[in-house]
N, C-alpha and C positions, 0 to 999 in steps of 0.2 A: 451252351458251352460253359463249363465250370471255370471259376476264377482260380488259376494256379500261377505259381511263379514261373513255370516253364510251359510252353505250348508246343504241341506236336505239329507236324506239317498240315494236318487236316484242320486243326484249330486256327492256325495262321491263315490258311486259305479262306476259311469261313470269316475270319475277322476282316480280311481284305474285301470280301464280298459285302459285308455289312457296311464298311466305310464307304464304298462306292455307292451302295444303295442309298445311304443317308445323303450323300452329296446330290444324287440324282433326284431324290424326293424333295430336298430343299429347293432345288431349281424349279420343280413343279409348283411348289407352294408360292415361291416368289413370283412366278409368272401368272398366278391366278388373279385376274383383275377384280374379283369380287371378294377376295379374302381380306377381312378387316386388318387394319394396321395398329390400332390402339385400343380396340375392344378385346377383352379377355377371350381367347379363342383356343379351342381344343388343339393340342399340338399335332395330333395325327389321328387317323382312323375315324370311327363313327362315334359321335356324341348325339344320339337321338333315341331316347331323351338325353338332355344335357342339364338336368336339374342342378342348380347350385345347392350344396348341402354342407353341413358340418362347419359353418363359418364361425370363427372365434378369434378374438384378439388374445394372444397367449405369449407372455414373456417377451413383449416388445415387437411382435410381428403379427401381421394379419394372415390367417390361414383360411383357405377356401377349398372345399372339396366339390367334386362334380361327378355326375354319373357319366360313364362312358361304356362302350361295349368292347370286350376283349375277344378278339377273333380266336386266339388260342383256346380259350375256354369254350367258345361256341363249338369248335371242331372236336373238342374232347368229350362232348356230351351228345346225347340224342338231340337231334334238331327239333324234335317235337316239344321240348321243354324250354322254358325261358330261364336260361342259366348263364347269362353272359354279362349282366350289369355289374360293374365295379365302381368303387369310389376313387377317382383320381384325387390328387392332393397337390396344392401349390401354396407357396407362402410369399409374402411381400413386406417390405418395410415402408412402402410409400403408396400403396394401392394402384400403382402404375406398372411396375416391373415385377414379374413373378418368376420364382424359381420352382421348377417342377420336382416333386419328390417321387419316391416310389408310391404305388397305390396304398391308400390308407386302409381300404377294406376290399377283400376279394372273396368270391364265393367259396364255401367250404361246407361244413356241417354245423348246424342243421340248415343253414341258409344256402340255397343253391344259386342265389342271386340276391342283389339288394336294391331296394327302392329308397325313397326319400326318408330323411330324418334330420337331426340337428346335432349340435355339439354344445354341451353346457358343463359347468364345473360342479361336480358333486360335493356332498357335504364332507368328503375327505380331501378336497382340494385337487382332485384328479380331473383332467379333461375327459369327458364322457360322451361317446357317440351313441345316440339312441336312433335306431334305424329299423326299417322293415326288412326282414329276411323272407324272401319269396319262398313259399311252400312251408314256412315254419311259423312265423308270427313276428312280433316286435322284439328286437334284440339289442344288446348293449356291448360296446367295446370301450376300453379305457387306455389312457396313456398319461404319463407324468413327465415324459422326456422334454427337454427344452425345445426341440424342433418337431416334436410329435411325429417322429418317423416310424415308430412301431406301436401297434395297437394290439391289445389282448382282449379277445372275445370272452365273455362270461361262459364258464363251463355249463351254467344252468340255462343258457339260451334255448328257446325263446323265453323272455321274461313273461310274456302273455301270448299263448298260442292263438292261432287263428281259430275263432269259434265256429262250430258248425252252424250253418244258417238257420236250421230249424231248432237249435237249442235255446235255452233260456238266455245264455250269454249272447248268442248270435242275434237275438232280438234287441239287445241293449247296445252293442258296440261292434265296430269292425276293428280288427287289429292291423291297421295300416297307417302309413305316414304319421309317425309319432313325433312329438316335440316335447322336450323335457326342460325343466328348470329346477332350481333349488330356492326354497323360500323358508326362512326361519328354521333351517336345518332339516327340512322335510323335502323329499323329492316329489315333484309334481310332473304330470305328463298329460297332454291332450292327444288322444288318438283320433285321427281324421276319419271321415266317412260321411254318409248321409246324415247321421246324427252324431256329431263329435262327442267323445266321452272323456271324462276326467278320471285319472288314476293318481294314487299317491303311494309312497313307499318310504320307509325309514332307511333301508339299505338300498341295494341295487337289484335284488332278486325277490322282493316281497311285495310286489305291486298289488294293490287292491282297487277294485272299481268303486268310485264314489258316486257317480251319477252323470247326467247330461252336462256337458261343459258350458253350453249356452242356455240362458234363461228363455230365449226365444229368438226369432229372426226379424229382419227388417222388411218393411212392406215391398221394397223394390227387388227383393230376391225371389227368383223363380222357384217353383216346386221341385224342379229336377236339378237344382244346384247343390253339389256336395261341398264339404269343407275338406280340401286336400292340401298337402304341403303346408300345414299350419305353422305359424310362427307367432308366439305370444310374448308380449313384452310391455313394460311401462314406457309411455311416451308423454313427457310433461306430467300433468296431473291426471292423465287418463291412462287406460290400458288399451293396447291395440292388438288386433288379430289380423295378421297379414296372411293371405292364403290364396288359393285358387278355387274356382269351381271348374270342373273339367269342360263344361260347355260354354264358359264365358272368360276364362283366363284370370289374370291377377286382380286382386281386390283387397280392400282393407276395411276393418270395422274399428270404430272407436267407442269406448264405453267404460263401465265400472267393473272392477273385480272385487267382489265381496261375497262372503259366506260360501267360498269354494265354488263360485259360479261367475261366469262372464255375462254381464248385462249390456248388450250392444245398444248404442244410442244413435250412431251414425254409420252408414255404409257407403263406401266410395269405390267406384270402379277405377282400376289402373290399366285396364285393357278394354277395348271396344270392338264391336263386330268388324272383322277384317283386320284386327290388330294381331301383334305377334309377341306380346308380353306374357310370359307364363312362368309358373313354378318359382315364386320369390323366396328369398332367404336373406336373413340379416344378422348383424352382430352389433355389439356395443363396444366402442373402442376406448382407449385411454383418455381421449378428449371428451368423453361423454356423448359422442355422436352415435346415432342409430343409422347404420349404413346398410343398404340393401342392394342385392343384385336380382335379376330375373333371367331365365333362359329365353332367348329370342328364337321363336319358331322360324326356321328358314323356309323360304318359298321354293328353293331349288333342291330341297331334300324332302322326298315324300314322307309324310307323317306315318302312313301305314305301309311298312316295308314288308314285302313278302319273304325275302330271303336275307337274313341278317349276316349270312356268311359272305355275301357280296360286299366289297368295299364301297364306300361312298364314291360317287362319280368323280369328285374332285380330289379324292384322297383324304378328305377330312370333312367333318361337320361338327357343329357345336359352338355357339357364340353366347356370351353373356352381355347384358346391358352394361353401360357404364355404372360404376358405384354411385348410388344416389343417397343423399342425406335426408332423412325424414325428421320433422319436428312439428311442433304446434306453434302457431302465432299467438299474439296477445288475445285474440278472440276465440282460441281453442280450435282453430281450423288447421287442417293438415297442410304443411308446406313440403314441397319436393324440389330439391336442388341437386345439381351435379356437385360432387365433392370438390373442394377448393384445390386439391392437389392437381387436378386436370389443367389448371392454369400454367403449370410448369412445362406443359407440352407446347405452349403457344410459340409460334415462330412467325416473323415477317408480318407484323400488324399492318393492316390497311384500314382506312376509315373514310367514309363519305358522310356528309351532313346535309340536312335541309333539302331532301329530294322530294319534289312535288310530283305526284303520280296521279294521272286521270285515266279514264277508261278508253282513251284513244288507241293506245298500244302499250305493250309491256316495256318497261325501262330496263334495258340490259346494262349491267354494270361492267364497264370496261376494265376496271382495276381489281375486280374481285371475281375469282373463279377457282374451281378445283373440286376434287371429290374426297379430300381428307381435310376437312375444315371445321373450325368452330365459328359460328356467326352469332353476333349479339345485336339485336335490333330494338329500337324504341320507336313506336309508330303512333302517331295521332290519327285515329280512324277517319276524322273529318266527316263528310257526308256520304262516304262510300257505302253502297249496299253490301259489297263483298270486297275484301282487300287481301292481298297475300304476296307470296314469294314463290317463284319457280326455282327448284334446285336441279342440279345435274341436267341442265337444259342444252340440247343441241341447237346450233344456230338457226336451223329451219323449224324448230319446235316439234320435230318428229318424236323426240324423246324428252320428257321432262316429268318431274314430280311436283305437283302443285300443293302448297300449303295455303289454306284460305281461312279467313275469319269473317263470320257474318254477324255484325253487331246486333241486329234486331232479333236474331234467333239465339244469340249467345252460344255459338258453336264454332269449334276449331276443327278443321277437316284436313285430311291428307287424300288427295286424288291420285289414284294409281293407274288410271286408264292409259296414260302414255309413259309410264315409268320405264318400260322396256319394250324393245321390238322383238324380244324372244318369246314366241308364241307358246313355248312349252311351260313358261312360268304362269302358274294359276294362282290367283289371289283368293284362296279359299278362306271361309270363316268356319273353322273347325268346331263342330259340336259333337264331341266324342260320344257322349252318353245318348244323344238323340239319333246318332247314325246319319246325320245330315251334314253335307259339306257344300253349302251354296257358295258360288263364286261372287265376289264383291269387287267393286272398283274404288271404294271410298271407305275410309275410317273416320268417324266423327265423334268428337268428345265435347261435353259441356264446358263452357268457359264464359261466365258472366263478368263483364267489366263494370265497375262502379261509375257513378257520375264523374266525368272528367278524367277517369283513369285511362292511361295509355296502354297499348298492347306491348308487353315486354317479352321478347322471344330470345331464347338461347337455343341454337340449333347445332347439332353435331352430325356431320356427314363423315362416314367412314366406309367409302366404296359402296358396299351393298346395304349399309345400315344407316338409318337416320333416327335420331332421337330429338324430340322437340319439348323444351321446357317453357311453359307459358306462365308468366306472372307469379312464379314460384308456387303455383297451386295446381298445375295440371302438367301431365307428361304423356307423350305419345311415342310409340315405338313402331317402326315399320322396316320392312325389307324391300329394297329396290335393286334391279339388275340392269343398269344401262349397258348397252352393247357397243356404243360408238365411242371412239377415243375423244371426240369433240363434245361429248355430253358432259360438260363441266361448267356451263354457264349459270349465272345467278341473275334472275329477272324479278322486277317488282311490278305488280299489276293491281288494278281495281276494276270493278264493274259497278255502273250506276252511281258514279260520283268520284270524288278525289280523296286522297289521303296525303299526309306528309310524313316521310320517314325522317324523324329528327336526327337519328344517327344509325349507321350500320357499321359495325366493326367486324373484321375478319382476320383470322389467324390460320396459317397452315398448322397442322398438328403433327408433332414428331411421333414416329412410330415407337411402340413399346414392345410389340411382338418380335421375337427373334427373326421370324420370316413369315 
C-alpha cells in the first residue's frame, strides 16, 4: 500500500485489516510463556539464524543489526535458492530499550541474500558495513546519516568475489563472514573460513590479499573447527579474536597483533557441548567498553528447517544474549560481566543471609521465586562434593534446572534432564560440519576457584533463557522450557557435605521488550 495523502476504500479496508492483525499478533506474543521479557528478541517472524551483526556506537547511540528471514522475499524467488536473509536494524541509548528501524540491508544485486559481517568507520569517517553477499562474495555498504537509516551499497560489489574452489585464490581463502577495521588510515579485513585470511585496502574497492590472518592455532582447537563470524579488536594490552567454530560455538582468542598477523596465545571457549551461545558480535562504546552479544540457539526452533516459507510455530524466533562487557584483569585474564545498565531493571529486592545447606534435602527459599529474575549469590563451598541451586523448580521436583559446582573437578554445570516436561524439546549438541547431533542433558564448563575463593554467581532468568556469570570469568547460556505455572521455585542443595550461602539477593526484572 503506497503512502499517499488520501486513501481509497480498498486502502482503508486493508489498513483496518493490518491494525486488527497487529492487535491479534500482539496478544499471541504476550501470551507466549517462553518469550523473553528483557533479552533482545526478534519482533516478529523467523530469526534463524539470528546472528548479531553491524554493531557500532555511532553519534550517541548503540546500533545493532541482526539476520532475519523476510517471507515476502522468500515467496518472490525460487524456493530452491537461499535468498531470504536480511539485516534488521535497531538502536538504543541505554542498551536496554531498542527502537526498530527499517532493514539496514536487503537482498538485491549482486547479493541475493546476506550473511554475517560487521560495521566499522572507514578512513573517510563513514559507517561501513562489510558483509557476505550470498552467491556473490564479500560486499560493502556505507552510511553517514545520524540515525544510519539508509545504506548505499558499493556499485563495485562484491569487493572480493567468491573464489572457485579449485583456483589459486580458492586454495588461499574463502570469501565469507568478513570483519573490517581501519588502522593508520588503511582498511583491514579478516575473511573467515577454515583458514582465515587478511586483506587490506586504501579505498573501499581495492582490496588485496595479504596472507593467512593467524600465525597458527592453539593446541585445544580441533582440526575441523573453522573461524566464522570473526570479530577482531584490541582488549587491554592484547588483541582478541572473538568468533565461532560451527561445530563448537562461541569462543575467543587473546594474543599479539604484529607484522600484519595475529599471534594467538590463549584460546577460551564461550560455549560448551550442549550450550546455546553462537555467532558473537561486539562494539566499542564511548565509555571505552567492549560489549558483545551472541545469538542464542533456541531448543524449540529446529536448527535445520525444511521449508522456510512456513512461519515459526510461535510466530517468532530469534534471541540475543544480554550485552556482556569484556575486559582483562590485572593478570591479563579475560573477564566477562553483564553490563551495569541491567541494574536499572531491578525491582523488589529480596535478600537472605547465612544459609547452611547440607545433603539431607534441598532448601527451598520461601521469599524468592519467579521466572524473570536476577540472582546474586556468594557461596562458601565448605566441604561439599557438589553444591548448587535449582531454578524454575516445581514444588514436587518434576521440573527444575540444576546449576551445580564441583570443587574437586573445577567444573560448573547446567543439568537439563528435568528442565521441561515437554518431550518434544530435545537438547541437541549441534555439530554442523560433522553432521552429528547427539542429544545431551548437561552443559559443563571449567571454573577453578583459588584457595579460599568463594563462588560468586550472577544468574539471569528470563522465562526460557538462563545466563550464569561466575566469578567474572565464566559465562554459560542455556534454554529451558518449563511447562508448569508453579515451576518458579528456587532451591539450594549439596551432595556429600555442606555449604554456606553467605548471601543471596534477588530482583524481579522489569521487561524491556514491547511485548
